[in-house]
PDB file as gemmi writes it, atoms N, CA and C in Angstrom:
CRYST1    1.000    1.000    1.000  90.00  90.00  90.00 P 1                      
ATOM      1  N   MET A   1      30.735  -7.372  13.300  1.00  0.00           N  
ATOM      2  CA  MET A   1      29.915  -6.711  12.304  1.00  0.00           C  
ATOM      3  C   MET A   1      28.443  -6.929  12.637  1.00  0.00           C  
ATOM      4  N   ALA A   2      27.650  -5.928  12.422  1.00  0.00           N  
ATOM      5  CA  ALA A   2      26.220  -6.005  12.729  1.00  0.00           C  
ATOM      6  C   ALA A   2      25.511  -6.932  11.746  1.00  0.00           C  
ATOM      7  N   GLU A   3      24.489  -7.576  12.232  1.00  0.00           N  
ATOM      8  CA  GLU A   3      23.726  -8.532  11.425  1.00  0.00           C  
ATOM      9  C   GLU A   3      22.555  -7.831  10.744  1.00  0.00           C  
ATOM     10  N   LEU A   4      22.367  -8.133   9.447  1.00  0.00           N  
ATOM     11  CA  LEU A   4      21.247  -7.567   8.701  1.00  0.00           C  
ATOM     12  C   LEU A   4      19.927  -8.172   9.153  1.00  0.00           C  
ATOM     13  N   ARG A   5      18.885  -7.376   9.114  1.00  0.00           N  
ATOM     14  CA  ARG A   5      17.543  -7.871   9.408  1.00  0.00           C  
ATOM     15  C   ARG A   5      17.019  -8.643   8.198  1.00  0.00           C  
ATOM     16  N   THR A   6      16.142  -9.605   8.444  1.00  0.00           N  
ATOM     17  CA  THR A   6      15.442 -10.276   7.359  1.00  0.00           C  
ATOM     18  C   THR A   6      14.373  -9.323   6.829  1.00  0.00           C  
ATOM     19  N   LYS A   7      13.761  -9.679   5.692  1.00  0.00           N  
ATOM     20  CA  LYS A   7      12.667  -8.869   5.154  1.00  0.00           C  
ATOM     21  C   LYS A   7      11.545  -8.709   6.174  1.00  0.00           C  
ATOM     22  N   GLU A   8      11.242  -9.801   6.855  1.00  0.00           N  
ATOM     23  CA  GLU A   8      10.170  -9.773   7.850  1.00  0.00           C  
ATOM     24  C   GLU A   8      10.524  -8.862   9.014  1.00  0.00           C  
ATOM     25  N   GLU A   9      11.761  -8.971   9.495  1.00  0.00           N  
ATOM     26  CA  GLU A   9      12.216  -8.126  10.605  1.00  0.00           C  
ATOM     27  C   GLU A   9      12.242  -6.653  10.199  1.00  0.00           C  
ATOM     28  N   LEU A  10      12.683  -6.396   8.974  1.00  0.00           N  
ATOM     29  CA  LEU A  10      12.710  -5.023   8.469  1.00  0.00           C  
ATOM     30  C   LEU A  10      11.299  -4.459   8.412  1.00  0.00           C  
ATOM     31  N   GLY A  11      10.366  -5.248   7.897  1.00  0.00           N  
ATOM     32  CA  GLY A  11       8.979  -4.801   7.810  1.00  0.00           C  
ATOM     33  C   GLY A  11       8.389  -4.484   9.175  1.00  0.00           C  
ATOM     34  N   LYS A  12       8.663  -5.366  10.151  1.00  0.00           N  
ATOM     35  CA  LYS A  12       8.161  -5.129  11.512  1.00  0.00           C  
ATOM     36  C   LYS A  12       8.769  -3.873  12.113  1.00  0.00           C  
ATOM     37  N   LYS A  13      10.058  -3.657  11.863  1.00  0.00           N  
ATOM     38  CA  LYS A  13      10.743  -2.466  12.381  1.00  0.00           C  
ATOM     39  C   LYS A  13      10.122  -1.200  11.790  1.00  0.00           C  
ATOM     40  N   ILE A  14       9.870  -1.223  10.486  1.00  0.00           N  
ATOM     41  CA  ILE A  14       9.259  -0.072   9.828  1.00  0.00           C  
ATOM     42  C   ILE A  14       7.863   0.178  10.399  1.00  0.00           C  
ATOM     43  N   ALA A  15       7.068  -0.887  10.535  1.00  0.00           N  
ATOM     44  CA  ALA A  15       5.695  -0.747  11.052  1.00  0.00           C  
ATOM     45  C   ALA A  15       5.698  -0.189  12.470  1.00  0.00           C  
ATOM     46  N   ARG A  16       6.594  -0.716  13.331  1.00  0.00           N  
ATOM     47  CA  ARG A  16       6.661  -0.230  14.717  1.00  0.00           C  
ATOM     48  C   ARG A  16       7.013   1.251  14.753  1.00  0.00           C  
ATOM     49  N   ARG A  17       8.021   1.621  13.991  1.00  0.00           N  
ATOM     50  CA  ARG A  17       8.466   3.022  13.990  1.00  0.00           C  
ATOM     51  C   ARG A  17       7.378   3.930  13.424  1.00  0.00           C  
ATOM     52  N   ARG A  18       6.705   3.475  12.366  1.00  0.00           N  
ATOM     53  CA  ARG A  18       5.625   4.256  11.763  1.00  0.00           C  
ATOM     54  C   ARG A  18       4.497   4.474  12.769  1.00  0.00           C  
ATOM     55  N   GLU A  19       4.109   3.391  13.451  1.00  0.00           N  
ATOM     56  CA  GLU A  19       3.030   3.476  14.441  1.00  0.00           C  
ATOM     57  C   GLU A  19       3.416   4.378  15.613  1.00  0.00           C  
ATOM     58  N   MET A  20       4.666   4.258  16.088  1.00  0.00           N  
ATOM     59  CA  MET A  20       5.140   5.105  17.182  1.00  0.00           C  
ATOM     60  C   MET A  20       5.101   6.581  16.796  1.00  0.00           C  
ATOM     61  N   SER A  21       5.325   6.855  15.521  1.00  0.00           N  
ATOM     62  CA  SER A  21       5.337   8.236  15.033  1.00  0.00           C  
ATOM     63  C   SER A  21       3.951   8.736  14.672  1.00  0.00           C  
ATOM     64  N   GLY A  22       2.948   7.838  14.707  1.00  0.00           N  
ATOM     65  CA  GLY A  22       1.584   8.238  14.377  1.00  0.00           C  
ATOM     66  C   GLY A  22       1.368   8.512  12.900  1.00  0.00           C  
ATOM     67  N   ILE A  23       2.165   7.882  12.065  1.00  0.00           N  
ATOM     68  CA  ILE A  23       2.074   8.099  10.619  1.00  0.00           C  
ATOM     69  C   ILE A  23       1.194   7.006  10.012  1.00  0.00           C  
ATOM     70  N   PRO A  24       0.160   7.373   9.255  1.00  0.00           N  
ATOM     71  CA  PRO A  24      -0.653   6.358   8.591  1.00  0.00           C  
ATOM     72  C   PRO A  24       0.156   5.595   7.540  1.00  0.00           C  
ATOM     73  N   GLN A  25      -0.172   4.337   7.350  1.00  0.00           N  
ATOM     74  CA  GLN A  25       0.544   3.486   6.409  1.00  0.00           C  
ATOM     75  C   GLN A  25       0.532   4.081   4.995  1.00  0.00           C  
ATOM     76  N   ALA A  26      -0.626   4.597   4.573  1.00  0.00           N  
ATOM     77  CA  ALA A  26      -0.738   5.179   3.232  1.00  0.00           C  
ATOM     78  C   ALA A  26       0.183   6.385   3.069  1.00  0.00           C  
ATOM     79  N   GLU A  27       0.317   7.188   4.113  1.00  0.00           N  
ATOM     80  CA  GLU A  27       1.175   8.372   4.063  1.00  0.00           C  
ATOM     81  C   GLU A  27       2.637   7.980   3.891  1.00  0.00           C  
ATOM     82  N   LEU A  28       3.079   6.988   4.656  1.00  0.00           N  
ATOM     83  CA  LEU A  28       4.466   6.534   4.533  1.00  0.00           C  
ATOM     84  C   LEU A  28       4.705   5.925   3.156  1.00  0.00           C  
ATOM     85  N   GLY A  29       3.731   5.152   2.692  1.00  0.00           N  
ATOM     86  CA  GLY A  29       3.851   4.573   1.354  1.00  0.00           C  
ATOM     87  C   GLY A  29       3.987   5.645   0.288  1.00  0.00           C  
ATOM     88  N   THR A  30       3.170   6.662   0.366  1.00  0.00           N  
ATOM     89  CA  THR A  30       3.226   7.758  -0.604  1.00  0.00           C  
ATOM     90  C   THR A  30       4.595   8.429  -0.583  1.00  0.00           C  
ATOM     91  N   ALA A  31       5.148   8.615   0.595  1.00  0.00           N  
ATOM     92  CA  ALA A  31       6.481   9.234   0.721  1.00  0.00           C  
ATOM     93  C   ALA A  31       7.551   8.406   0.026  1.00  0.00           C  
ATOM     94  N   ALA A  32       7.322   7.086  -0.052  1.00  0.00           N  
ATOM     95  CA  ALA A  32       8.298   6.193  -0.683  1.00  0.00           C  
ATOM     96  C   ALA A  32       7.915   5.839  -2.118  1.00  0.00           C  
ATOM     97  N   GLY A  33       6.799   6.407  -2.608  1.00  0.00           N  
ATOM     98  CA  GLY A  33       6.355   6.100  -3.961  1.00  0.00           C  
ATOM     99  C   GLY A  33       5.611   4.778  -4.064  1.00  0.00           C  
ATOM    100  N   LEU A  34       5.030   4.325  -2.948  1.00  0.00           N  
ATOM    101  CA  LEU A  34       4.310   3.053  -2.907  1.00  0.00           C  
ATOM    102  C   LEU A  34       2.841   3.294  -2.584  1.00  0.00           C  
ATOM    103  N   ASP A  35       1.966   2.444  -3.107  1.00  0.00           N  
ATOM    104  CA  ASP A  35       0.573   2.531  -2.680  1.00  0.00           C  
ATOM    105  C   ASP A  35       0.418   1.773  -1.358  1.00  0.00           C  
ATOM    106  N   GLN A  36      -0.750   1.873  -0.744  1.00  0.00           N  
ATOM    107  CA  GLN A  36      -0.941   1.275   0.579  1.00  0.00           C  
ATOM    108  C   GLN A  36      -0.790  -0.244   0.540  1.00  0.00           C  
ATOM    109  N   THR A  37      -1.229  -0.889  -0.547  1.00  0.00           N  
ATOM    110  CA  THR A  37      -1.097  -2.349  -0.660  1.00  0.00           C  
ATOM    111  C   THR A  37       0.374  -2.760  -0.647  1.00  0.00           C  
ATOM    112  N   ALA A  38       1.191  -2.051  -1.406  1.00  0.00           N  
ATOM    113  CA  ALA A  38       2.624  -2.353  -1.442  1.00  0.00           C  
ATOM    114  C   ALA A  38       3.269  -2.092  -0.088  1.00  0.00           C  
ATOM    115  N   MET A  39       2.861  -0.987   0.560  1.00  0.00           N  
ATOM    116  CA  MET A  39       3.418  -0.670   1.882  1.00  0.00           C  
ATOM    117  C   MET A  39       3.040  -1.741   2.888  1.00  0.00           C  
ATOM    118  N   SER A  40       1.824  -2.245   2.809  1.00  0.00           N  
ATOM    119  CA  SER A  40       1.386  -3.318   3.696  1.00  0.00           C  
ATOM    120  C   SER A  40       2.239  -4.566   3.478  1.00  0.00           C  
ATOM    121  N   LYS A  41       2.541  -4.872   2.226  1.00  0.00           N  
ATOM    122  CA  LYS A  41       3.379  -6.041   1.911  1.00  0.00           C  
ATOM    123  C   LYS A  41       4.800  -5.856   2.443  1.00  0.00           C  
ATOM    124  N   VAL A  42       5.310  -4.629   2.390  1.00  0.00           N  
ATOM    125  CA  VAL A  42       6.642  -4.349   2.960  1.00  0.00           C  
ATOM    126  C   VAL A  42       6.617  -4.645   4.453  1.00  0.00           C  
ATOM    127  N   GLU A  43       5.596  -4.125   5.137  1.00  0.00           N  
ATOM    128  CA  GLU A  43       5.531  -4.259   6.594  1.00  0.00           C  
ATOM    129  C   GLU A  43       5.299  -5.700   7.051  1.00  0.00           C  
ATOM    130  N   THR A  44       4.764  -6.546   6.184  1.00  0.00           N  
ATOM    131  CA  THR A  44       4.578  -7.955   6.541  1.00  0.00           C  
ATOM    132  C   THR A  44       5.681  -8.843   5.983  1.00  0.00           C  
ATOM    133  N   GLY A  45       6.683  -8.232   5.358  1.00  0.00           N  
ATOM    134  CA  GLY A  45       7.822  -8.996   4.849  1.00  0.00           C  
ATOM    135  C   GLY A  45       7.556  -9.724   3.552  1.00  0.00           C  
ATOM    136  N   LYS A  46       6.493  -9.361   2.852  1.00  0.00           N  
ATOM    137  CA  LYS A  46       6.141 -10.024   1.594  1.00  0.00           C  
ATOM    138  C   LYS A  46       6.644  -9.273   0.368  1.00  0.00           C  
ATOM    139  N   ARG A  47       7.253  -8.117   0.581  1.00  0.00           N  
ATOM    140  CA  ARG A  47       7.786  -7.321  -0.521  1.00  0.00           C  
ATOM    141  C   ARG A  47       9.100  -6.695  -0.104  1.00  0.00           C  
ATOM    142  N   SER A  48      10.063  -6.743  -1.011  1.00  0.00           N  
ATOM    143  CA  SER A  48      11.355  -6.102  -0.772  1.00  0.00           C  
ATOM    144  C   SER A  48      11.275  -4.626  -1.144  1.00  0.00           C  
ATOM    145  N   LEU A  49      12.270  -3.891  -0.703  1.00  0.00           N  
ATOM    146  CA  LEU A  49      12.367  -2.471  -1.016  1.00  0.00           C  
ATOM    147  C   LEU A  49      13.566  -2.220  -1.920  1.00  0.00           C  
ATOM    148  N   SER A  50      13.424  -1.287  -2.836  1.00  0.00           N  
ATOM    149  CA  SER A  50      14.588  -0.811  -3.583  1.00  0.00           C  
ATOM    150  C   SER A  50      15.393   0.085  -2.653  1.00  0.00           C  
ATOM    151  N   ALA A  51      16.602   0.392  -3.036  1.00  0.00           N  
ATOM    152  CA  ALA A  51      17.432   1.287  -2.227  1.00  0.00           C  
ATOM    153  C   ALA A  51      16.769   2.652  -2.075  1.00  0.00           C  
ATOM    154  N   GLY A  52      16.195   3.155  -3.161  1.00  0.00           N  
ATOM    155  CA  GLY A  52      15.531   4.456  -3.102  1.00  0.00           C  
ATOM    156  C   GLY A  52      14.326   4.454  -2.180  1.00  0.00           C  
ATOM    157  N   GLU A  53      13.538   3.375  -2.224  1.00  0.00           N  
ATOM    158  CA  GLU A  53      12.377   3.264  -1.344  1.00  0.00           C  
ATOM    159  C   GLU A  53      12.805   3.201   0.118  1.00  0.00           C  
ATOM    160  N   LEU A  54      13.849   2.419   0.388  1.00  0.00           N  
ATOM    161  CA  LEU A  54      14.365   2.318   1.756  1.00  0.00           C  
ATOM    162  C   LEU A  54      14.845   3.673   2.265  1.00  0.00           C  
ATOM    163  N   LEU A  55      15.566   4.391   1.425  1.00  0.00           N  
ATOM    164  CA  LEU A  55      16.060   5.707   1.832  1.00  0.00           C  
ATOM    165  C   LEU A  55      14.915   6.687   2.064  1.00  0.00           C  
ATOM    166  N   ALA A  56      13.887   6.644   1.219  1.00  0.00           N  
ATOM    167  CA  ALA A  56      12.741   7.533   1.395  1.00  0.00           C  
ATOM    168  C   ALA A  56      12.006   7.219   2.695  1.00  0.00           C  
ATOM    169  N   ILE A  57      11.814   5.927   2.978  1.00  0.00           N  
ATOM    170  CA  ILE A  57      11.139   5.526   4.215  1.00  0.00           C  
ATOM    171  C   ILE A  57      11.946   5.932   5.433  1.00  0.00           C  
ATOM    172  N   SER A  58      13.239   5.648   5.406  1.00  0.00           N  
ATOM    173  CA  SER A  58      14.065   5.980   6.571  1.00  0.00           C  
ATOM    174  C   SER A  58      14.093   7.489   6.802  1.00  0.00           C  
ATOM    175  N   ALA A  59      14.180   8.274   5.734  1.00  0.00           N  
ATOM    176  CA  ALA A  59      14.189   9.732   5.880  1.00  0.00           C  
ATOM    177  C   ALA A  59      12.853  10.231   6.438  1.00  0.00           C  
ATOM    178  N   TYR A  60      11.754   9.678   5.951  1.00  0.00           N  
ATOM    179  CA  TYR A  60      10.432  10.113   6.413  1.00  0.00           C  
ATOM    180  C   TYR A  60      10.223   9.758   7.882  1.00  0.00           C  
ATOM    181  N   LEU A  61      10.811   8.630   8.302  1.00  0.00           N  
ATOM    182  CA  LEU A  61      10.708   8.210   9.700  1.00  0.00           C  
ATOM    183  C   LEU A  61      11.751   8.883  10.583  1.00  0.00           C  
ATOM    184  N   GLY A  62      12.657   9.651   9.976  1.00  0.00           N  
ATOM    185  CA  GLY A  62      13.688  10.349  10.742  1.00  0.00           C  
ATOM    186  C   GLY A  62      14.799   9.433  11.220  1.00  0.00           C  
ATOM    187  N   LEU A  63      15.093   8.410  10.430  1.00  0.00           N  
ATOM    188  CA  LEU A  63      16.129   7.434  10.787  1.00  0.00           C  
ATOM    189  C   LEU A  63      17.181   7.347   9.704  1.00  0.00           C  
ATOM    190  N   HIS A  64      18.345   6.879  10.066  1.00  0.00           N  
ATOM    191  CA  HIS A  64      19.338   6.491   9.074  1.00  0.00           C  
ATOM    192  C   HIS A  64      18.952   5.108   8.572  1.00  0.00           C  
ATOM    193  N   ALA A  65      19.203   4.828   7.313  1.00  0.00           N  
ATOM    194  CA  ALA A  65      18.836   3.538   6.726  1.00  0.00           C  
ATOM    195  C   ALA A  65      19.452   2.375   7.497  1.00  0.00           C  
ATOM    196  N   ASP A  66      20.670   2.549   8.012  1.00  0.00           N  
ATOM    197  CA  ASP A  66      21.304   1.439   8.736  1.00  0.00           C  
ATOM    198  C   ASP A  66      20.563   1.095  10.022  1.00  0.00           C  
ATOM    199  N   ALA A  67      19.835   2.053  10.579  1.00  0.00           N  
ATOM    200  CA  ALA A  67      19.038   1.769  11.783  1.00  0.00           C  
ATOM    201  C   ALA A  67      17.891   0.823  11.458  1.00  0.00           C  
ATOM    202  N   LEU A  68      17.432   0.843  10.209  1.00  0.00           N  
ATOM    203  CA  LEU A  68      16.401  -0.094   9.774  1.00  0.00           C  
ATOM    204  C   LEU A  68      17.015  -1.419   9.319  1.00  0.00           C  
ATOM    205  N   LEU A  69      18.118  -1.348   8.614  1.00  0.00           N  
ATOM    206  CA  LEU A  69      18.704  -2.545   8.003  1.00  0.00           C  
ATOM    207  C   LEU A  69      19.398  -3.485   8.979  1.00  0.00           C  
ATOM    208  N   TYR A  70      20.034  -2.925   9.988  1.00  0.00           N  
ATOM    209  CA  TYR A  70      20.859  -3.730  10.885  1.00  0.00           C  
ATOM    210  C   TYR A  70      20.236  -3.858  12.269  1.00  0.00           C  
ATOM    211  N   HIS A  71      20.497  -5.011  12.891  1.00  0.00           N  
ATOM    212  CA  HIS A  71      20.071  -5.204  14.274  1.00  0.00           C  
ATOM    213  C   HIS A  71      20.759  -4.195  15.174  1.00  0.00           C  
ATOM    214  N   GLU A  72      21.991  -3.893  14.881  1.00  0.00           N  
ATOM    215  CA  GLU A  72      22.726  -2.845  15.580  1.00  0.00           C  
ATOM    216  C   GLU A  72      23.235  -1.902  14.517  1.00  0.00           C  
ATOM    217  N   SER A  73      23.134  -0.618  14.774  1.00  0.00           N  
ATOM    218  CA  SER A  73      23.587   0.346  13.786  1.00  0.00           C  
ATOM    219  C   SER A  73      25.077   0.184  13.536  1.00  0.00           C  
ATOM    220  N   ALA A  74      25.434   0.190  12.271  1.00  0.00           N  
ATOM    221  CA  ALA A  74      26.837   0.113  11.892  1.00  0.00           C  
ATOM    222  C   ALA A  74      27.439   1.512  11.981  1.00  0.00           C  
ATOM    223  N   THR A  75      28.630   1.597  12.514  1.00  0.00           N  
ATOM    224  CA  THR A  75      29.288   2.881  12.664  1.00  0.00           C  
ATOM    225  C   THR A  75      30.684   2.788  12.082  1.00  0.00           C  
ATOM    226  N   ILE A  76      31.056   3.779  11.334  1.00  0.00           N  
ATOM    227  CA  ILE A  76      32.416   3.867  10.813  1.00  0.00           C  
ATOM    228  C   ILE A  76      33.124   4.943  11.614  1.00  0.00           C  
ATOM    229  N   ASN A  77      34.197   4.586  12.252  1.00  0.00           N  
ATOM    230  CA  ASN A  77      34.965   5.536  13.045  1.00  0.00           C  
ATOM    231  C   ASN A  77      36.155   6.018  12.227  1.00  0.00           C  
ATOM    232  N   TRP A  78      36.152   7.295  11.909  1.00  0.00           N  
ATOM    233  CA  TRP A  78      37.245   7.881  11.152  1.00  0.00           C  
ATOM    234  C   TRP A  78      38.329   8.346  12.106  1.00  0.00           C  
ATOM    235  N   ARG A  79      39.524   8.446  11.564  1.00  0.00           N  
ATOM    236  CA  ARG A  79      40.598   9.012  12.363  1.00  0.00           C  
ATOM    237  C   ARG A  79      40.209  10.427  12.755  1.00  0.00           C  
ATOM    238  N   THR A  80      40.613  10.813  13.922  1.00  0.00           N  
ATOM    239  CA  THR A  80      40.214  12.133  14.404  1.00  0.00           C  
ATOM    240  C   THR A  80      41.162  13.238  13.952  1.00  0.00           C  
ATOM    241  N   ASP A  81      42.242  12.861  13.249  1.00  0.00           N  
ATOM    242  CA  ASP A  81      43.152  13.923  12.804  1.00  0.00           C  
ATOM    243  C   ASP A  81      42.502  14.699  11.655  1.00  0.00           C  
ATOM    244  N   ASP A  82      43.053  15.816  11.359  1.00  0.00           N  
ATOM    245  CA  ASP A  82      42.492  16.705  10.346  1.00  0.00           C  
ATOM    246  C   ASP A  82      43.341  16.656   9.083  1.00  0.00           C  
ATOM    247  N   SER A  83      43.899  15.490   8.781  1.00  0.00           N  
ATOM    248  CA  SER A  83      44.813  15.391   7.643  1.00  0.00           C  
ATOM    249  C   SER A  83      44.062  15.389   6.320  1.00  0.00           C  
ATOM    250  N   ASP A  84      44.768  15.736   5.267  1.00  0.00           N  
ATOM    251  CA  ASP A  84      44.189  15.709   3.921  1.00  0.00           C  
ATOM    252  C   ASP A  84      43.784  14.282   3.549  1.00  0.00           C  
ATOM    253  N   ALA A  85      44.566  13.306   3.977  1.00  0.00           N  
ATOM    254  CA  ALA A  85      44.264  11.911   3.654  1.00  0.00           C  
ATOM    255  C   ALA A  85      42.931  11.482   4.252  1.00  0.00           C  
ATOM    256  N   ALA A  86      42.659  11.903   5.475  1.00  0.00           N  
ATOM    257  CA  ALA A  86      41.386  11.560   6.116  1.00  0.00           C  
ATOM    258  C   ALA A  86      40.225  12.217   5.374  1.00  0.00           C  
ATOM    259  N   HIS A  87      40.381  13.463   4.994  1.00  0.00           N  
ATOM    260  CA  HIS A  87      39.323  14.162   4.262  1.00  0.00           C  
ATOM    261  C   HIS A  87      39.104  13.538   2.881  1.00  0.00           C  
ATOM    262  N   GLN A  88      40.188  13.146   2.225  1.00  0.00           N  
ATOM    263  CA  GLN A  88      40.066  12.503   0.911  1.00  0.00           C  
ATOM    264  C   GLN A  88      39.359  11.156   1.028  1.00  0.00           C  
ATOM    265  N   ALA A  89      39.665  10.404   2.076  1.00  0.00           N  
ATOM    266  CA  ALA A  89      39.022   9.104   2.280  1.00  0.00           C  
ATOM    267  C   ALA A  89      37.521   9.265   2.478  1.00  0.00           C  
ATOM    268  N   VAL A  90      37.129  10.254   3.256  1.00  0.00           N  
ATOM    269  CA  VAL A  90      35.703  10.509   3.485  1.00  0.00           C  
ATOM    270  C   VAL A  90      35.029  10.917   2.180  1.00  0.00           C  
ATOM    271  N   THR A  91      35.668  11.777   1.412  1.00  0.00           N  
ATOM    272  CA  THR A  91      35.110  12.230   0.141  1.00  0.00           C  
ATOM    273  C   THR A  91      34.935  11.074  -0.829  1.00  0.00           C  
ATOM    274  N   VAL A  92      35.931  10.209  -0.932  1.00  0.00           N  
ATOM    275  CA  VAL A  92      35.857   9.056  -1.832  1.00  0.00           C  
ATOM    276  C   VAL A  92      34.757   8.100  -1.389  1.00  0.00           C  
ATOM    277  N   LEU A  93      34.682   7.800  -0.109  1.00  0.00           N  
ATOM    278  CA  LEU A  93      33.659   6.886   0.392  1.00  0.00           C  
ATOM    279  C   LEU A  93      32.258   7.474   0.180  1.00  0.00           C  
ATOM    280  N   ASP A  94      32.081   8.750   0.428  1.00  0.00           N  
ATOM    281  CA  ASP A  94      30.788   9.391   0.170  1.00  0.00           C  
ATOM    282  C   ASP A  94      30.396   9.254  -1.300  1.00  0.00           C  
ATOM    283  N   ALA A  95      31.344   9.457  -2.195  1.00  0.00           N  
ATOM    284  CA  ALA A  95      31.056   9.355  -3.629  1.00  0.00           C  
ATOM    285  C   ALA A  95      30.669   7.928  -4.013  1.00  0.00           C  
ATOM    286  N   VAL A  96      31.374   6.953  -3.467  1.00  0.00           N  
ATOM    287  CA  VAL A  96      31.061   5.545  -3.752  1.00  0.00           C  
ATOM    288  C   VAL A  96      29.657   5.199  -3.266  1.00  0.00           C  
ATOM    289  N   ILE A  97      29.327   5.611  -2.059  1.00  0.00           N  
ATOM    290  CA  ILE A  97      28.003   5.329  -1.501  1.00  0.00           C  
ATOM    291  C   ILE A  97      26.920   6.014  -2.337  1.00  0.00           C  
ATOM    292  N   ASN A  98      27.122   7.266  -2.682  1.00  0.00           N  
ATOM    293  CA  ASN A  98      26.135   7.985  -3.493  1.00  0.00           C  
ATOM    294  C   ASN A  98      25.967   7.338  -4.866  1.00  0.00           C  
ATOM    295  N   ASP A  99      27.065   6.921  -5.478  1.00  0.00           N  
ATOM    296  CA  ASP A  99      26.992   6.238  -6.778  1.00  0.00           C  
ATOM    297  C   ASP A  99      26.229   4.936  -6.662  1.00  0.00           C  
ATOM    298  N   PHE A 100      26.465   4.185  -5.594  1.00  0.00           N  
ATOM    299  CA  PHE A 100      25.776   2.909  -5.402  1.00  0.00           C  
ATOM    300  C   PHE A 100      24.275   3.121  -5.322  1.00  0.00           C  
ATOM    301  N   PHE A 101      23.828   4.064  -4.508  1.00  0.00           N  
ATOM    302  CA  PHE A 101      22.396   4.284  -4.347  1.00  0.00           C  
ATOM    303  C   PHE A 101      21.780   4.876  -5.614  1.00  0.00           C  
ATOM    304  N   ALA A 102      22.513   5.703  -6.328  1.00  0.00           N  
ATOM    305  CA  ALA A 102      21.999   6.228  -7.600  1.00  0.00           C  
ATOM    306  C   ALA A 102      21.847   5.101  -8.608  1.00  0.00           C  
ATOM    307  N   PHE A 103      22.801   4.191  -8.666  1.00  0.00           N  
ATOM    308  CA  PHE A 103      22.739   3.054  -9.563  1.00  0.00           C  
ATOM    309  C   PHE A 103      21.563   2.142  -9.198  1.00  0.00           C  
ATOM    310  N   GLU A 104      21.362   1.891  -7.910  1.00  0.00           N  
ATOM    311  CA  GLU A 104      20.253   1.056  -7.448  1.00  0.00           C  
ATOM    312  C   GLU A 104      18.911   1.670  -7.837  1.00  0.00           C  
ATOM    313  N   ALA A 105      18.785   2.976  -7.677  1.00  0.00           N  
ATOM    314  CA  ALA A 105      17.518   3.649  -7.983  1.00  0.00           C  
ATOM    315  C   ALA A 105      17.210   3.592  -9.477  1.00  0.00           C  
ATOM    316  N   VAL A 106      18.223   3.745 -10.297  1.00  0.00           N  
ATOM    317  CA  VAL A 106      18.028   3.712 -11.750  1.00  0.00           C  
ATOM    318  C   VAL A 106      17.755   2.287 -12.219  1.00  0.00           C  
ATOM    319  N   GLY A 107      18.351   1.309 -11.554  1.00  0.00           N  
ATOM    320  CA  GLY A 107      18.219  -0.080 -11.948  1.00  0.00           C  
ATOM    321  C   GLY A 107      16.834  -0.642 -11.768  1.00  0.00           C  
ATOM    322  N   ARG A 108      15.979   0.000 -11.021  1.00  0.00           N  
ATOM    323  CA  ARG A 108      14.610  -0.508 -10.764  1.00  0.00           C  
ATOM    324  C   ARG A 108      13.720  -0.145 -11.852  1.00  0.00           C  
TER     325      ARG A 108                                                      
END                                                                             
């Protein structure tokens, strides 16, 4: 299983990707609903992100959230058959993930 990044590692990863993309810190912060001071604290590991903020940042940077969260991207390999059971499993897992992130966003 892939190892999660620390807050500091996550912040550095976000800062590196932002700089590589030529995006100003204030612009990325605005995309995530943060002011520049808060975005600076995220990038230095002094502030955590809500699930919604993380998703907004990852989307703005053109990344999947797991690419930011994990040292190695986590991958789920589904069965390659086209059975109803496989499709139902994907649908259920998608719903669970969406519910989790919706709950996290409301909880803040």
